[in-house]
Biopython code that builds the backbone (N, CA, C, O; Angstrom):
import numpy as np
from Bio.PDB.StructureBuilder import StructureBuilder

atoms = [
    (1, "MET", "N", (8.329, -8.316, 9.336)),
    (1, "MET", "CA", (8.583, -7.290, 8.354)),
    (1, "MET", "C", (9.823, -7.628, 7.527)),
    (1, "MET", "O", (9.863, -7.369, 6.325)),
    (2, "ASP", "N", (10.825, -8.203, 8.171)),
    (2, "ASP", "CA", (12.033, -8.562, 7.428)),
    (2, "ASP", "C", (11.722, -9.559, 6.322)),
    (2, "ASP", "O", (12.205, -9.417, 5.199)),
    (3, "GLU", "N", (10.918, -10.563, 6.635)),
    (3, "GLU", "CA", (10.576, -11.581, 5.636)),
    (3, "GLU", "C", (9.767, -10.979, 4.491)),
    (3, "GLU", "O", (9.986, -11.317, 3.328)),
    (4, "ILE", "N", (8.851, -10.107, 4.812)),
    (4, "ILE", "CA", (8.056, -9.454, 3.766)),
    (4, "ILE", "C", (8.967, -8.635, 2.866)),
    (4, "ILE", "O", (8.873, -8.723, 1.641)),
    (5, "ARG", "N", (9.836, -7.848, 3.454)),
    (5, "ARG", "CA", (10.734, -6.997, 2.661)),
    (5, "ARG", "C", (11.690, -7.824, 1.799)),
    (5, "ARG", "O", (12.018, -7.422, 0.683)),
    (6, "GLN", "N", (12.138, -8.975, 2.307)),
    (6, "GLN", "CA", (13.053, -9.825, 1.547)),
    (6, "GLN", "C", (12.375, -10.461, 0.342)),
    (6, "GLN", "O", (13.043, -10.786, -0.639)),
    (7, "ASN", "N", (11.061, -10.644, 0.400)),
    (7, "ASN", "CA", (10.351, -11.373, -0.644)),
    (7, "ASN", "C", (9.466, -10.496, -1.521)),
    (7, "ASN", "O", (8.616, -11.009, -2.250)),
    (8, "THR", "N", (9.653, -9.195, -1.461)),
    (8, "THR", "CA", (8.888, -8.284, -2.310)),
    (8, "THR", "C", (9.830, -7.293, -2.977)),
    (8, "THR", "O", (10.991, -7.147, -2.593)),
    (9, "GLU", "N", (9.304, -6.630, -3.970)),
    (9, "GLU", "CA", (10.066, -5.584, -4.639)),
    (9, "GLU", "C", (10.211, -4.395, -3.681)),
    (9, "GLU", "O", (9.379, -4.219, -2.791)),
    (10, "PRO", "N", (11.244, -3.590, -3.851)),
    (10, "PRO", "CA", (11.460, -2.448, -2.947)),
    (10, "PRO", "C", (10.314, -1.434, -2.964)),
    (10, "PRO", "O", (10.094, -0.727, -1.980)),
    (11, "TYR", "N", (9.593, -1.364, -4.068)),
    (11, "TYR", "CA", (8.511, -0.383, -4.188)),
    (11, "TYR", "C", (7.142, -0.969, -3.833)),
    (11, "TYR", "O", (6.118, -0.335, -4.089)),
    (12, "CYS", "N", (7.110, -2.164, -3.249)),
    (12, "CYS", "CA", (5.859, -2.824, -2.881)),
    (12, "CYS", "C", (5.119, -1.983, -1.832)),
    (12, "CYS", "O", (5.719, -1.514, -0.865)),
    (13, "VAL", "N", (3.835, -1.803, -2.034)),
    (13, "VAL", "CA", (3.012, -1.040, -1.094)),
    (13, "VAL", "C", (2.371, -2.022, -0.118)),
    (13, "VAL", "O", (1.741, -2.998, -0.526)),
    (14, "ILE", "N", (2.537, -1.756, 1.162)),
    (14, "ILE", "CA", (1.999, -2.639, 2.197)),
    (14, "ILE", "C", (1.103, -1.816, 3.116)),
    (14, "ILE", "O", (1.441, -0.696, 3.499)),
    (15, "MET", "N", (-0.041, -2.391, 3.459)),
    (15, "MET", "CA", (-0.972, -1.715, 4.348)),
    (15, "MET", "C", (-1.229, -2.585, 5.577)),
    (15, "MET", "O", (-1.523, -3.774, 5.453)),
    (16, "LEU", "N", (-1.118, -1.997, 6.741)),
    (16, "LEU", "CA", (-1.434, -2.646, 8.000)),
    (16, "LEU", "C", (-2.878, -2.286, 8.346)),
    (16, "LEU", "O", (-3.239, -1.110, 8.403)),
    (17, "ILE", "N", (-3.702, -3.316, 8.578)),
    (17, "ILE", "CA", (-5.113, -3.091, 8.892)),
    (17, "ILE", "C", (-5.400, -3.549, 10.313)),
    (17, "ILE", "O", (-5.120, -4.689, 10.684)),
    (18, "GLY", "N", (-5.958, -2.647, 11.092)),
    (18, "GLY", "CA", (-6.508, -3.019, 12.387)),
    (18, "GLY", "C", (-7.976, -3.355, 12.155)),
    (18, "GLY", "O", (-8.740, -2.507, 11.695)),
    (19, "ASN", "N", (-8.374, -4.580, 12.468)),
    (19, "ASN", "CA", (-9.713, -5.057, 12.152)),
    (19, "ASN", "C", (-10.580, -5.116, 13.412)),
    (19, "ASN", "O", (-10.086, -5.009, 14.534)),
    (20, "LYS", "N", (-11.865, -5.288, 13.198)),
    (20, "LYS", "CA", (-12.858, -5.451, 14.266)),
    (20, "LYS", "C", (-13.013, -4.194, 15.124)),
    (20, "LYS", "O", (-13.180, -4.282, 16.341)),
    (21, "VAL", "N", (-12.958, -3.056, 14.498)),
    (21, "VAL", "CA", (-13.130, -1.792, 15.223)),
    (21, "VAL", "C", (-14.512, -1.709, 15.870)),
    (21, "VAL", "O", (-14.687, -1.018, 16.874)),
    (22, "ASP", "N", (-15.490, -2.408, 15.300)),
    (22, "ASP", "CA", (-16.838, -2.414, 15.872)),
    (22, "ASP", "C", (-16.835, -2.924, 17.307)),
    (22, "ASP", "O", (-17.620, -2.453, 18.130)),
    (23, "MET", "N", (-15.964, -3.877, 17.618)),
    (23, "MET", "CA", (-15.887, -4.409, 18.975)),
    (23, "MET", "C", (-15.378, -3.346, 19.948)),
    (23, "MET", "O", (-15.832, -3.269, 21.089)),
    (24, "VAL", "N", (-14.443, -2.538, 19.490)),
    (24, "VAL", "CA", (-13.878, -1.478, 20.328)),
    (24, "VAL", "C", (-14.904, -0.372, 20.547)),
    (24, "VAL", "O", (-14.960, 0.235, 21.616)),
    (25, "GLU", "N", (-15.714, -0.119, 19.521)),
    (25, "GLU", "CA", (-16.744, 0.916, 19.645)),
    (25, "GLU", "C", (-17.743, 0.553, 20.737)),
    (25, "GLU", "O", (-18.284, 1.436, 21.401)),
    (26, "ARG", "N", (-17.991, -0.737, 20.925)),
    (26, "ARG", "CA", (-18.920, -1.189, 21.972)),
    (26, "ARG", "C", (-18.262, -1.244, 23.340)),
    (26, "ARG", "O", (-18.901, -0.979, 24.359)),
    (27, "ASN", "N", (-16.959, -1.594, 23.357)),
    (27, "ASN", "CA", (-16.249, -1.747, 24.629)),
    (27, "ASN", "C", (-14.766, -1.494, 24.388)),
    (27, "ASN", "O", (-14.066, -2.358, 23.859)),
    (28, "ASN", "N", (-14.291, -0.332, 24.766)),
    (28, "ASN", "CA", (-12.908, 0.071, 24.503)),
    (28, "ASN", "C", (-11.885, -0.839, 25.191)),
    (28, "ASN", "O", (-10.728, -0.881, 24.774)),
    (29, "ASN", "N", (-12.287, -1.561, 26.226)),
    (29, "ASN", "CA", (-11.372, -2.473, 26.914)),
    (29, "ASN", "C", (-11.020, -3.691, 26.063)),
    (29, "ASN", "O", (-10.095, -4.426, 26.408)),
    (30, "ARG", "N", (-11.731, -3.921, 24.966)),
    (30, "ARG", "CA", (-11.461, -5.067, 24.097)),
    (30, "ARG", "C", (-10.288, -4.809, 23.165)),
    (30, "ARG", "O", (-9.813, -5.725, 22.493)),
    (31, "ARG", "N", (-9.827, -3.586, 23.120)),
    (31, "ARG", "CA", (-8.727, -3.228, 22.212)),
    (31, "ARG", "C", (-7.434, -3.874, 22.677)),
    (31, "ARG", "O", (-7.040, -3.750, 23.836)),
    (32, "GLU", "N", (-6.771, -4.576, 21.734)),
    (32, "GLU", "CA", (-5.490, -5.221, 22.011)),
    (32, "GLU", "C", (-4.319, -4.278, 21.703)),
    (32, "GLU", "O", (-3.311, -4.269, 22.410)),
    (33, "VAL", "N", (-4.474, -3.487, 20.634)),
    (33, "VAL", "CA", (-3.422, -2.563, 20.193)),
    (33, "VAL", "C", (-4.071, -1.193, 20.025)),
    (33, "VAL", "O", (-5.091, -1.064, 19.349)),
    (34, "SER", "N", (-3.489, -0.187, 20.632)),
    (34, "SER", "CA", (-4.066, 1.155, 20.508)),
    (34, "SER", "C", (-3.876, 1.676, 19.081)),
    (34, "SER", "O", (-2.983, 1.243, 18.353)),
    (35, "TYR", "N", (-4.727, 2.600, 18.716)),
    (35, "TYR", "CA", (-4.619, 3.235, 17.401)),
    (35, "TYR", "C", (-3.231, 3.855, 17.251)),
    (35, "TYR", "O", (-2.600, 3.738, 16.201)),
    (36, "GLU", "N", (-2.766, 4.513, 18.307)),
    (36, "GLU", "CA", (-1.467, 5.178, 18.268)),
    (36, "GLU", "C", (-0.324, 4.180, 18.054)),
    (36, "GLU", "O", (0.610, 4.460, 17.302)),
    (37, "GLU", "N", (-0.397, 3.009, 18.716)),
    (37, "GLU", "CA", (0.629, 1.979, 18.527)),
    (37, "GLU", "C", (0.648, 1.475, 17.085)),
    (37, "GLU", "O", (1.713, 1.315, 16.488)),
    (38, "GLY", "N", (-0.530, 1.230, 16.539)),
    (38, "GLY", "CA", (-0.624, 0.764, 15.157)),
    (38, "GLY", "C", (-0.097, 1.787, 14.185)),
    (38, "GLY", "O", (0.659, 1.457, 13.271)),
    (39, "LYS", "N", (-0.495, 3.028, 14.379)),
    (39, "LYS", "CA", (-0.054, 4.122, 13.509)),
    (39, "LYS", "C", (1.463, 4.304, 13.597)),
    (39, "LYS", "O", (2.120, 4.499, 12.575)),
    (40, "LEU", "N", (2.012, 4.243, 14.786)),
    (40, "LEU", "CA", (3.457, 4.399, 14.982)),
    (40, "LEU", "C", (4.222, 3.247, 14.321)),
    (40, "LEU", "O", (5.220, 3.471, 13.635)),
    (41, "PHE", "N", (3.748, 2.014, 14.532)),
    (41, "PHE", "CA", (4.395, 0.859, 13.908)),
    (41, "PHE", "C", (4.378, 1.008, 12.387)),
    (41, "PHE", "O", (5.383, 0.760, 11.723)),
    (42, "ALA", "N", (3.247, 1.410, 11.849)),
    (42, "ALA", "CA", (3.129, 1.594, 10.400)),
    (42, "ALA", "C", (4.094, 2.671, 9.915)),
    (42, "ALA", "O", (4.775, 2.485, 8.906)),
    (43, "ALA", "N", (4.158, 3.778, 10.616)),
    (43, "ALA", "CA", (5.049, 4.865, 10.204)),
    (43, "ALA", "C", (6.516, 4.432, 10.260)),
    (43, "ALA", "O", (7.289, 4.726, 9.349)),
    (44, "GLU", "N", (6.889, 3.739, 11.321)),
    (44, "GLU", "CA", (8.276, 3.278, 11.470)),
    (44, "GLU", "C", (8.675, 2.285, 10.378)),
    (44, "GLU", "O", (9.846, 2.196, 10.010)),
    (45, "ASN", "N", (7.697, 1.543, 9.867)),
    (45, "ASN", "CA", (7.968, 0.520, 8.864)),
    (45, "ASN", "C", (7.516, 0.921, 7.459)),
    (45, "ASN", "O", (7.477, 0.099, 6.543)),
    (46, "LYS", "N", (7.177, 2.201, 7.313)),
    (46, "LYS", "CA", (6.758, 2.747, 6.013)),
    (46, "LYS", "C", (5.587, 1.970, 5.424)),
    (46, "LYS", "O", (5.610, 1.566, 4.261)),
    (47, "LEU", "N", (4.563, 1.770, 6.252)),
    (47, "LEU", "CA", (3.342, 1.076, 5.853)),
    (47, "LEU", "C", (2.180, 2.045, 5.853)),
    (47, "LEU", "O", (2.190, 3.041, 6.577)),
    (48, "MET", "N", (1.196, 1.757, 5.054)),
    (48, "MET", "CA", (-0.063, 2.480, 5.172)),
    (48, "MET", "C", (-0.781, 1.881, 6.383)),
    (48, "MET", "O", (-0.484, 0.756, 6.785)),
    (49, "PHE", "N", (-1.720, 2.624, 6.964)),
    (49, "PHE", "CA", (-2.415, 2.134, 8.151)),
    (49, "PHE", "C", (-3.869, 2.551, 8.119)),
    (49, "PHE", "O", (-4.207, 3.675, 7.745)),
    (50, "ALA", "N", (-4.727, 1.617, 8.520)),
    (50, "ALA", "CA", (-6.152, 1.918, 8.656)),
    (50, "ALA", "C", (-6.750, 0.970, 9.681)),
    (50, "ALA", "O", (-6.216, -0.109, 9.939)),
    (51, "GLU", "N", (-7.852, 1.385, 10.252)),
    (51, "GLU", "CA", (-8.637, 0.517, 11.118)),
    (51, "GLU", "C", (-9.995, 0.331, 10.465)),
    (51, "GLU", "O", (-10.604, 1.291, 9.992)),
    (52, "THR", "N", (-10.471, -0.916, 10.442)),
    (52, "THR", "CA", (-11.702, -1.237, 9.740)),
    (52, "THR", "C", (-12.590, -2.161, 10.570)),
    (52, "THR", "O", (-12.184, -2.706, 11.597)),
    (53, "SER", "N", (-13.810, -2.311, 10.083)),
    (53, "SER", "CA", (-14.725, -3.322, 10.604)),
    (53, "SER", "C", (-15.534, -3.863, 9.439)),
    (53, "SER", "O", (-16.268, -3.126, 8.782)),
    (54, "ALA", "N", (-15.393, -5.146, 9.194)),
    (54, "ALA", "CA", (-16.207, -5.777, 8.158)),
    (54, "ALA", "C", (-17.655, -5.872, 8.618)),
    (54, "ALA", "O", (-18.571, -5.759, 7.803)),
    (55, "LEU", "N", (-17.873, -6.077, 9.904)),
    (55, "LEU", "CA", (-19.226, -6.215, 10.432)),
    (55, "LEU", "C", (-20.050, -4.951, 10.231)),
    (55, "LEU", "O", (-21.184, -5.012, 9.755)),
    (56, "SER", "N", (-19.479, -3.804, 10.594)),
    (56, "SER", "CA", (-20.201, -2.535, 10.450)),
    (56, "SER", "C", (-19.851, -1.807, 9.152)),
    (56, "SER", "O", (-20.321, -0.697, 8.905)),
    (57, "ASN", "N", (-19.021, -2.445, 8.328)),
    (57, "ASN", "CA", (-18.574, -1.873, 7.050)),
    (57, "ASN", "C", (-17.913, -0.501, 7.241)),
    (57, "ASN", "O", (-18.141, 0.432, 6.470)),
    (58, "THR", "N", (-17.103, -0.410, 8.273)),
    (58, "THR", "CA", (-16.403, 0.836, 8.576)),
    (58, "THR", "C", (-15.057, 0.853, 7.864)),
    (58, "THR", "O", (-14.190, 0.028, 8.150)),
    (59, "LYS", "N", (-14.883, 1.779, 6.946)),
    (59, "LYS", "CA", (-13.631, 2.061, 6.237)),
    (59, "LYS", "C", (-13.060, 0.874, 5.456)),
    (59, "LYS", "O", (-11.866, 0.860, 5.158)),
    (60, "VAL", "N", (-13.876, -0.111, 5.122)),
    (60, "VAL", "CA", (-13.380, -1.249, 4.348)),
    (60, "VAL", "C", (-13.105, -0.812, 2.919)),
    (60, "VAL", "O", (-11.988, -0.969, 2.427)),
    (61, "SER", "N", (-14.113, -0.264, 2.247)),
    (61, "SER", "CA", (-13.939, 0.186, 0.858)),
    (61, "SER", "C", (-12.897, 1.282, 0.764)),
    (61, "SER", "O", (-12.067, 1.280, -0.146)),
    (62, "GLU", "N", (-12.935, 2.213, 1.698)),
    (62, "GLU", "CA", (-11.988, 3.322, 1.677)),
    (62, "GLU", "C", (-10.549, 2.821, 1.796)),
    (62, "GLU", "O", (-9.651, 3.348, 1.139)),
    (63, "SER", "N", (-10.331, 1.809, 2.628)),
    (63, "SER", "CA", (-8.986, 1.263, 2.807)),
    (63, "SER", "C", (-8.481, 0.631, 1.518)),
    (63, "SER", "O", (-7.328, 0.830, 1.135)),
    (64, "PHE", "N", (-9.348, -0.134, 0.846)),
    (64, "PHE", "CA", (-8.954, -0.726, -0.434)),
    (64, "PHE", "C", (-8.694, 0.352, -1.472)),
    (64, "PHE", "O", (-7.726, 0.266, -2.229)),
    (65, "GLU", "N", (-9.546, 1.361, -1.514)),
    (65, "GLU", "CA", (-9.354, 2.451, -2.473)),
    (65, "GLU", "C", (-8.047, 3.194, -2.216)),
    (65, "GLU", "O", (-7.319, 3.518, -3.153)),
    (66, "ASP", "N", (-7.752, 3.462, -0.948)),
    (66, "ASP", "CA", (-6.498, 4.141, -0.599)),
    (66, "ASP", "C", (-5.294, 3.290, -0.994)),
    (66, "ASP", "O", (-4.306, 3.806, -1.517)),
    (67, "LEU", "N", (-5.381, 1.984, -0.742)),
    (67, "LEU", "CA", (-4.292, 1.078, -1.096)),
    (67, "LEU", "C", (-4.096, 1.044, -2.610)),
    (67, "LEU", "O", (-2.967, 1.147, -3.092)),
    (68, "LEU", "N", (-5.172, 0.903, -3.349)),
    (68, "LEU", "CA", (-5.069, 0.881, -4.808)),
    (68, "LEU", "C", (-4.505, 2.186, -5.355)),
    (68, "LEU", "O", (-3.699, 2.172, -6.285)),
    (69, "GLN", "N", (-4.921, 3.308, -4.787)),
    (69, "GLN", "CA", (-4.398, 4.600, -5.238)),
    (69, "GLN", "C", (-2.905, 4.690, -4.977)),
    (69, "GLN", "O", (-2.160, 5.183, -5.824)),
    (70, "GLU", "N", (-2.457, 4.224, -3.821)),
    (70, "GLU", "CA", (-1.034, 4.271, -3.499)),
    (70, "GLU", "C", (-0.231, 3.328, -4.392)),
    (70, "GLU", "O", (0.890, 3.655, -4.782)),
    (71, "ILE", "N", (-0.792, 2.157, -4.722)),
    (71, "ILE", "CA", (-0.126, 1.242, -5.654)),
    (71, "ILE", "C", (0.023, 1.930, -7.009)),
    (71, "ILE", "O", (1.093, 1.875, -7.616)),
    (72, "TYR", "N", (-1.024, 2.567, -7.479)),
    (72, "TYR", "CA", (-0.981, 3.301, -8.746)),
    (72, "TYR", "C", (0.079, 4.399, -8.705)),
    (72, "TYR", "O", (0.878, 4.535, -9.633)),
    (73, "ASN", "N", (0.081, 5.180, -7.626)),
    (73, "ASN", "CA", (1.063, 6.262, -7.482)),
    (73, "ASN", "C", (2.488, 5.715, -7.483)),
    (73, "ASN", "O", (3.379, 6.287, -8.113)),
    (74, "GLU", "N", (2.697, 4.617, -6.782)),
    (74, "GLU", "CA", (4.032, 4.019, -6.697)),
    (74, "GLU", "C", (4.475, 3.488, -8.056)),
    (74, "GLU", "O", (5.634, 3.649, -8.438)),
    (75, "LYS", "N", (3.563, 2.859, -8.783)),
    (75, "LYS", "CA", (3.891, 2.355, -10.123)),
    (75, "LYS", "C", (4.285, 3.502, -11.050)),
    (75, "LYS", "O", (5.213, 3.360, -11.846)),
    (76, "ARG", "N", (3.595, 4.628, -10.958)),
    (76, "ARG", "CA", (3.939, 5.791, -11.785)),
    (76, "ARG", "C", (5.325, 6.303, -11.438)),
    (76, "ARG", "O", (6.103, 6.649, -12.327)),
    (77, "LYS", "N", (5.640, 6.355, -10.142)),
    (77, "LYS", "CA", (6.978, 6.798, -9.721)),
    (77, "LYS", "C", (8.047, 5.867, -10.267)),
    (77, "LYS", "O", (9.071, 6.319, -10.780)),
    (78, "VAL", "N", (7.809, 4.569, -10.156)),
    (78, "VAL", "CA", (8.776, 3.579, -10.622)),
    (78, "VAL", "C", (8.960, 3.695, -12.131)),
    (78, "VAL", "O", (10.082, 3.590, -12.629)),
    (79, "SER", "N", (7.876, 3.908, -12.856)),
    (79, "SER", "CA", (7.972, 4.063, -14.311)),
    (79, "SER", "C", (8.850, 5.253, -14.675)),
    (79, "SER", "O", (9.662, 5.167, -15.597)),
    (80, "ARG", "N", (8.693, 6.354, -13.962)),
    (80, "ARG", "CA", (9.508, 7.540, -14.228)),
    (80, "ARG", "C", (10.971, 7.285, -13.885)),
    (80, "ARG", "O", (11.866, 7.736, -14.599)),
    (81, "ILE", "N", (11.211, 6.578, -12.813)),
    (81, "ILE", "CA", (12.585, 6.275, -12.393)),
    (81, "ILE", "C", (13.252, 5.340, -13.390)),
    (81, "ILE", "O", (14.434, 5.492, -13.697)),
    (82, "GLN", "N", (12.495, 4.373, -13.896)),
    (82, "GLN", "CA", (13.059, 3.375, -14.786)),
    (82, "GLN", "C", (13.154, 3.845, -16.238)),
    (82, "GLN", "O", (13.625, 3.099, -17.096)),
    (83, "LYS", "N", (12.718, 5.058, -16.521)),
    (83, "LYS", "CA", (12.804, 5.562, -17.887)),
    (83, "LYS", "C", (14.276, 5.665, -18.279)),
    (83, "LYS", "O", (15.098, 6.210, -17.543)),
    (84, "LYS", "N", (14.578, 5.137, -19.435)),
    (84, "LYS", "CA", (15.967, 5.094, -19.881)),
    (84, "LYS", "C", (16.237, 6.243, -20.853)),
    (84, "LYS", "O", (15.298, 6.778, -21.442)),
    (85, "PRO", "N", (17.505, 6.631, -21.030)),
    (85, "PRO", "CA", (17.859, 7.736, -21.920)),
    (85, "PRO", "C", (17.444, 7.518, -23.373)),
    (85, "PRO", "O", (17.250, 8.499, -24.091)),
    (86, "ASN", "N", (17.302, 6.285, -23.832)),
    (86, "ASN", "CA", (16.935, 6.037, -25.226)),
    (86, "ASN", "C", (15.420, 6.050, -25.435)),
    (86, "ASN", "O", (14.925, 5.487, -26.412)),
    (87, "ASN", "N", (14.684, 6.688, -24.525)),
    (87, "ASN", "CA", (13.229, 6.819, -24.577)),
    (87, "ASN", "C", (12.480, 5.508, -24.372)),
    (87, "ASN", "O", (11.301, 5.431, -24.715)),
    (88, "ALA", "N", (13.113, 4.484, -23.833)),
    (88, "ALA", "CA", (12.428, 3.233, -23.535)),
    (88, "ALA", "C", (11.992, 3.249, -22.077)),
    (88, "ALA", "O", (12.685, 3.797, -21.219)),
    (89, "ILE", "N", (10.872, 2.662, -21.809)),
    (89, "ILE", "CA", (10.378, 2.541, -20.443)),
    (89, "ILE", "C", (10.252, 1.061, -20.133)),
    (89, "ILE", "O", (9.732, 0.295, -20.944)),
    (90, "ILE", "N", (10.722, 0.657, -18.968)),
    (90, "ILE", "CA", (10.579, -0.726, -18.537)),
    (90, "ILE", "C", (9.143, -0.892, -18.052)),
    (90, "ILE", "O", (8.715, -0.201, -17.128)),
    (91, "LEU", "N", (8.402, -1.802, -18.668)),
    (91, "LEU", "CA", (7.015, -2.019, -18.276)),
    (91, "LEU", "C", (6.841, -3.215, -17.361)),
    (91, "LEU", "O", (5.880, -3.270, -16.594)),
    (92, "GLY", "N", (7.729, -4.147, -17.426)),
    (92, "GLY", "CA", (7.606, -5.351, -16.605)),
    (92, "GLY", "C", (8.877, -6.145, -16.699)),
    (92, "GLY", "O", (9.916, -5.613, -17.092)),
    (93, "GLN", "N", (8.816, -7.389, -16.352)),
    (93, "GLN", "CA", (9.990, -8.237, -16.318)),
    (93, "GLN", "C", (10.548, -8.436, -17.728)),
    (93, "GLN", "O", (9.996, -9.206, -18.514)),
    (94, "GLY", "N", (11.610, -7.761, -18.034)),
    (94, "GLY", "CA", (12.301, -7.935, -19.298)),
    (94, "GLY", "C", (11.598, -7.378, -20.516)),
    (94, "GLY", "O", (12.104, -7.532, -21.628)),
    (95, "TYR", "N", (10.451, -6.736, -20.353)),
    (95, "TYR", "CA", (9.716, -6.215, -21.499)),
    (95, "TYR", "C", (9.846, -4.700, -21.516)),
    (95, "TYR", "O", (9.644, -4.044, -20.494)),
    (96, "SER", "N", (10.175, -4.156, -22.648)),
    (96, "SER", "CA", (10.229, -2.703, -22.765)),
    (96, "SER", "C", (9.598, -2.306, -24.085)),
    (96, "SER", "O", (9.510, -3.109, -25.013)),
    (97, "LYS", "N", (9.165, -1.073, -24.158)),
    (97, "LYS", "CA", (8.508, -0.568, -25.346)),
    (97, "LYS", "C", (9.055, 0.815, -25.636)),
    (97, "LYS", "O", (9.305, 1.589, -24.712)),
    (98, "ASN", "N", (9.240, 1.131, -26.887)),
    (98, "ASN", "CA", (9.751, 2.437, -27.257)),
    (98, "ASN", "C", (8.692, 3.481, -26.949)),
    (98, "ASN", "O", (7.570, 3.405, -27.450)),
    (99, "ASP", "N", (9.043, 4.433, -26.141)),
    (99, "ASP", "CA", (8.106, 5.456, -25.686)),
    (99, "ASP", "C", (7.806, 6.483, -26.776)),
    (99, "ASP", "O", (6.806, 7.194, -26.677)),
    (100, "SER", "N", (8.621, 6.580, -27.789)),
    (100, "SER", "CA", (8.452, 7.627, -28.797)),
    (100, "SER", "C", (7.290, 7.358, -29.752)),
    (100, "SER", "O", (6.941, 8.241, -30.535)),
    (101, "LYS", "N", (6.681, 6.178, -29.717)),
    (101, "LYS", "CA", (5.592, 5.855, -30.627)),
    (101, "LYS", "C", (4.243, 6.375, -30.132)),
    (101, "LYS", "O", (3.245, 6.245, -30.840)),
    (102, "GLY", "N", (4.192, 6.938, -28.979)),
    (102, "GLY", "CA", (2.932, 7.509, -28.521)),
    (102, "GLY", "C", (2.270, 6.715, -27.420)),
    (102, "GLY", "O", (2.733, 6.711, -26.279)),
    (103, "CYS", "N", (1.227, 6.069, -27.747)),
    (103, "CYS", "CA", (0.333, 5.427, -26.758)),
    (103, "CYS", "C", (1.032, 4.417, -25.870)),
    (103, "CYS", "O", (2.256, 4.287, -25.893)),
    (104, "CYS", "N", (0.251, 3.717, -25.104)),
    (104, "CYS", "CA", (0.692, 2.701, -24.146)),
    (104, "CYS", "C", (0.863, 1.414, -24.857)),
    (104, "CYS", "O", (1.231, 0.414, -24.242)),
]
sb = StructureBuilder()
sb.init_structure("model")
sb.init_model(0)
sb.init_chain("A")
sb.init_seg("    ")
for serial, (resi, resn, name, xyz) in enumerate(atoms, 1):
    if name == "N":
        sb.init_residue(resn, " ", resi, " ")
    sb.init_atom(name, np.array(xyz, "f"), 0.0, 1.0, " ", f" {name:<3s}", serial, name[0])
structure = sb.get_structure()
């Protein structure tokens, strides 16, 4: 986690995925990490958390959709925070646009 945090922006959205849930559904003894452990680790490290199975297509699309929605939400928050008093908004690395002209 330290390496990830050092090499990403502070507002980077990270999701922890527990995979192969289909195996656990067939035999609970195959579980290496409990749902509670994964959820707790994610909460302690401010990560999103989901359990998926590509084989049974369990929560794969939903996890991506949730991640994309959170990235969108975070970008909107950052845009509001980075709004400057002269009505300029920082859109990216060194690029800004006057917000008073209307559109995007």
